[in-house]
C-alpha positions, 0 to 999 in steps of 0.5 A, a space after each residue: 482532542 489531540 491535547 486531550 488524549 496527550 493527557 489522558 492519564 490525567 483525563 481520568 481526573 474528571 471521572 472523580 476523585 482518583 489516587 495519583 497517576 503511576 507510570 509503569 514503563 510504557 503504561 500509566 495506571 490510575 484509580 478512579 473514584 468509582 473503582 475503575 482501573 485505568 490502563 493507558 498505553 504510552 509508549 515514551 518518545 513515540 507518536 504511536 503505540 505498538 506491542 512488544 515484549 516490554 509492553 507485555 510484561 509490563 502488562 503482566 506485571 500490572 495484571 498482578 495488581 489488579 487481581 490483587 485490588 479487584 477494581 470495580 472494572 479495568 479500562 484500557 486506552 492509548 494516549 497517543 492521538 493517532 490511535 490505540 496501537 499500531 500492531 506488534 512491533 516487527 523488529 522484534 521478530 526479525 532474525 530471531 530463531 524459531 524457539 525464541 519466537 515460540 517462546 515469546 509468542 506463548 508468553 504474550 498469549 498467556 498475558 493476553 489469556 490473563 486479560 481476557 479472565 478479567 470480568 469487567 474489562 473494557 478497551 476505548 479504541 480511537 484512531 488506528 487499531 491494527 495487528 497486535 493492538 487489535 489483538 489487545 483489545 480483543 482480549 478485552 471483555 468489551 470494545 468501545 470504538 469512538 467515531 473514525 476508529 480503523 480496526 483491521 489485521 494487516 499481517 497478511 500483507 507481510 506473509 504471516 496471520 495474527 498470532 496473538 490470539 486474533 484468529 480465535 477471538 475475532 472469529 469468536 465475537 465477530 461474525 466468523 465469515 467477516 472476520 475472517 474476510 478482515 484477516 484474509 485481505 488485511 483490509 481496515 474496517 471503520 468504527 460502525 462496520 466494526 460494530 456491524 460485524 460484532 467486532 466492537 460492541 458499541 460506537 460513540 463521541 469522545 464525550 460519551 466514553 465515561 457513560 459508555 465504559 459504565 455501561 459496560 462494566 455494570 453489564 448494560 451495554 447490549 452486545 451482538 448476539 450471534 447469527 444462525 449462520 454463526 452458531 452453524 459455522 461452530 460445526 465442522 461440515 459447514 466450515 469446510 464449505 465456507 473455507 472452500 469458497 474462501 480458498 477460491 477467492 483468495 486463489 484469484 489473487 494470491 497463489 498458495 505457492 506464493 502467498 502461503 498465509 492466507 491458505 494456512 489461516 483458513 485451514 486453521 480456522 476449518 480444522 478448529 474454528 469451533 475450538 478456541 483452545 485448539 485454534 489458539 495452539 494451531 495459531 501459535 505453531 502456524 505463525 512461527 512457521 509463516 515467519 521464517 519463510 522467504 515469502 514473509 522475510 520478502 514482505 517484511 522488507 517491503 514493510 520496511 521499504 515502505 516506511 523508509 520511503 515515508 521517512 524521506 519526507 523532511 518537513 512540510 511542503 507549504 503547498 495548499 493549493 495546486 493547479 494542474 494544466 491538462 485534463 486528460 487521463 493523467 491530469 484529471 486524475 492527479 487534480 482528483 486524487 489531490 482534491 481527495 486529500 484535502 488540497 484546493 485544487 484548480 484544473 485547466 485545459 485549452 478546451 471545456 470538454 476534457 475538463 468536464 470529463 475529468 470532473 465527471 471521472 473524479 466523482 466516480 473515483 472519490 465515490 468508490 474511494 471515500 464511500 461517503 456521500 458527504 466526503 466526496 461532496 466536500 472533495 468535489 467542491 475542492 475541485 475547481 474547472 479553470 479553463 482561463 488558468 486563473 489558479 495559476 497565480 494562487 498556486 503553491 504548485 503547478 503540476 503540468 500534465 501535458 501530453 509528452 511533446 518537449 516544444 508544447 510543455 516549454 510553450 506551457 512554461 513560458 505562458 505560466 512562469 511569469 504568473 508563478 508567485 514567489 516560491 510556487 513550484 512548478 512541476 512536470 508529469 513528464 514520464 520520460 522527457 529529461 528535465 535539462 531539456 525542459 528546463 530550456 528557456 525557464 528563467 528560474 529552472 531551480 523551481 522546476 521538478 519531475 512528479 511522475 505519477 502512475 496510472 491509475 493515480 487512485 491506485 498506484 502509490 509511487 511518485 518519482 520525484 525527479 531532480 536535475 542539475 539546476 533544481 534548488 535543494 528545497 524545491 526537491 524537499 518540498 516536492 517530496 514532502 508534497 508526495 508524502 501529503 498526497 499520500 504517496 511514496 516518493 522515490 527520488 531519481 535523477 533525470 535520465 531516459 525513462 527515469 527508473 520505473 519506465 527505463 526498467 519496464 519498458 524493456 519488459 513490454 518490448 520483449 513481450 511484442 518481440 515474443 508475439 512477433 516470433 508467434 508465441 500466443 500472448 495468453 502464454 506470455 502473460 500466464 507466464 509472467 503472472 505466475 512469476 508473481 506480476 500483478 498482470 501480464 506484459 501484453 495485458 499491461 501494454 494494453 492497459 497503458 495505451 499502445 500509443 504511449 507504450 510506442 512513444 516511450 519504446 522509441 524515446 528510449 531507443 532513440 537515447 539508450 541504442 542497442 542495449 534497448 530493443 528495436 520497436 516491433 513493426 507490430 506495434 507501429 501498424 496497431 497504433 496507425 490503425 488506431 488499435 491503442 488497447 483498452 482505451 479504444 476497445 481493441 488492442 493486442 486483445 479486444 476488451 469487453 465494456 466492463 474493462 476486461 480483456 477476452 483472453 483464451 484460457 492457456 490450457 486451451 491453447 493448441 498444443 502446437 502453439 509456440 513456446 520458448 524455454 527461455 520465455 520467463 528470463 527473457 521478460 524479467 532479466 532485461 528489467 533487472 539489467 535496467 535497474 542495475 543500470 540505473 544504480 550504476 548510473 546514479 539515477 537511483 541512489 540505493 538498492 532499497 529505493 530501487 527495488 521499492 519504486 519497482 514494487 509500488 510503482 509496477 507490482 513487481 512480485 512483492 513476495 520476491 522483494 523486489 528486482 535486486 533482492 530477487 537477483 540476490 536471492 538467485 544469485 548475481 553470477 547465475 543472473 550474468 551467465 543467464 543474460 550472456 546466453 540470451 545476448 548470444 542468441 538474441 543481441 545486445 539488448 541482453 548484454 549484462 550491464 557492467 553494474 552487475 560487477 559491484 553487486 557481486 
């Protein structure tokens, strides 16, 4: 299919005698023997199509020709094997003044309106069709999706909403509630889901595209008629009720003060959902306002951080067979995720019971993420229980995910290393042990690399790729490539206590324990952190991670870093001794229900006399920033961008703030240092500003 799509303009020859194929900048154009005018988007020297000013200007000129020639129909396709179009080019909006963005949007709407006015225009969609690409398709009279296509509006993830007609065209052709949900969540729909809600008119295989196009052009393609609910939502009272439910749902995950875009979209639809022209005008004005917000600027930065981290991959890893040692919570999830991503996986443990539990958990995770019984079956077929460790000899990478005990890990390496085939990598999932310590005794330490996954593996996007002074650069390159092949974001870090993420996150958790010791209610601590923008508060997070693991990492970092790291509170030691470890035991700092939810008192229900601290938020957040700066100064992480990306994708650090260093720069380096010094004067050396702040000023 790839070669066929690469030469798509020439493939129109199959439809009958054509005039020659013409190149118009980013477009190929051809007339076939049945009077169809084919427009094929094919940006030169790009692996994906994006919609930018040049694409729209060239389309505008082509529409002049189409309107003059009056073909039997117009068909839009993409020549890229990867898909129809990945969206609008975000770069074109960055740093542009308000008036230029407004003019660009109005020009884009004018071109799309011309396309929408064509009586017989069909978009044929394969692969990804996102954002501005989907808006281009929606401007066509009909949309035909090929099996495997994915359609969505990711704009909300960037702090704005669709801006090239998506708001009123999506709610006009599809079920309005479903279309709004698509825009509010940023999720991608598969082709048949898109057909079900009315976003596309037909789903077909590539070999049937010609017949489907002719059916659409000749009016023979059945389209979904509006439901009673869709018709009712043309009226304001019905939209007002639906909008209230949407706001409530959005507020559970995205507070208005931090993420204005979804609320602006709901307001826009509630006010103008029955009037396309009014909604179009409102969309343009709202988009221009949103793209200038701090939230949008930071979320766009996060988008580019993600792309930069993906771009760290150089070449392929050469990994096909993965062997995981340790079927505990982390090892089992790593193995299941690798199988999901298409690798052959063998899973080893000293006992059968953990392997059996891991396989059962893998089935649940795969069912939740793949949502297709056949794909789940295929992934489970690739995940092979291996209590005897027979897979080691065939593996391209062996990942050790044993408990955090250095002697245990060394014993595993001594047993495994002689069995490794030439070129195989040996990886450790250690979260804190320095790799030089683990490398002692290895015959070939150059093949050892750290691959620090985050829990739960199925949801956390980051992998820290940990180097050391004896690693082969090719080992590091292949490990980085493997991380991206797993669908994760690699963050290269040097071996150091806690690496980057745990080094920065643990002071946040430890300070929460100290605040608890001082008598501040756990609900207040968590609420203050969540209001800052953290995905969950530190007390709940400690319970989620496991108090035994939190104690282990905290103790290790205190021993290695000294007084700049807080003392481990006695409460934490007592709870671990009592086996109250958090969510996994049903009781920890919180009591946990069987559905995995902590039992929390509402903050507004706390007694009036309950203790508080006006410095509470700074006491939580500033030690995290201080640790990131220390990692930059020490060379644990090479750049501010990678540091910010790792903290966002590894801890959920408030994305709308752009990362800890971006937040510090926004707030002011001098202000941060002054606050740390003030806290140091009251609470001790754990708040001492790191010398690295001086180089950031």
